[in-house]
N, C-alpha and C positions, 0 to 999 in steps of 0.2 A: 380362797376365794370359793364360796359354794355356788355353783352353778345349777344345782337341782331346782326344778320346778315343783311346786307343791300345789295341792287342790286350790289353795288360798289363793295362788298367782292368777287363776282363770278369771276372767271377767264375764260376766253376764252381757251376751250381745242383744239380749231383747228380741230375738227372733224366733223364739221357741216358745211354745203353750208352758211348757214346764221347763225352767231354766237347766242347761246342762250341767251348770255347775252344783246346783241342788241335787240331781242326781249322781253326781260324782261324789259329793260331800256323803249322802245316804248311803251308798254302795261301799265306801271306805269304811264306814261305820259299823256296818254289819258284818258277823263273822264269817271267816271264810269256811265253806261248805269243801270238804275233801271227799272224794270218790274212791277211796280206798287206792289212792295213787300219790301217797306221802314220798315214793321214791323219786318222783319227778321232780321234787322240789331243788333236786343237785342240778338241776338244768336252768335255776334261776339266772337271768342275765344273758344267756346264749342267744344270739341271732338264730332266725327261722330258718336260714339257710346254712347252718353251722352243725347240722346234725348227721352222725352215721348212719347208715341203714339200720344197724341194729338198735340204735337210740330210737329211730324214728318207729321201728316196731314195737318198742315198749310202748309209746304214745298209742299206738294202732290197737294194741291189746287192751289198753283202758277204755278208748273209744268204743270198740265192739263189745266189750261187755258192761256198758252203761246203756241204761234205758234211752231209747230214742227221744223220749220227752224230757230228760235230763240232759241232753247233747248241751243245749244252751247253758245251763247252770254249770256243767264241768267247764267249758269255754271261758265262762266268766270266772271262775274259780282258779284257773290259770293265770288269767289276764290280773287278776287281783294279787296272785302270787309272784307276779314278775317272771312269768314262764311263756315264752312265744311258741307257739304250736308249729310243729316242724311242716315246711312249704309242702312236703309230698304228700300231707295228709288234709291239708285245709279244705279241698274239695270233697271230699270223703265225709269229713264232718259236716260240712254246710248239705250235704246230699242226704245226710241221715237227719238233719234237722228240718229239712222240709216234705219227709215222708209223714 
């Protein structure tokens, strides 16, 4: 039995100007952009609270070498690749996006 949810399983709720399902499908169709961070792919499927301090530092290194205007794109790239950002640097990433 396959319990995996796909984009097609989402139903448009009609409460948004642009359907979130359409946005998800569009994002899934676009190629994933890498930020010289292919080594992070090994963390695919790891929970945000399951990183060691050394692993968290790997994410931090990429975060602080990414242009501030591209931090949101980097976070999207991680999400599309199934990689959760370590909890310890979420606030730092959001702060950089706000600058």
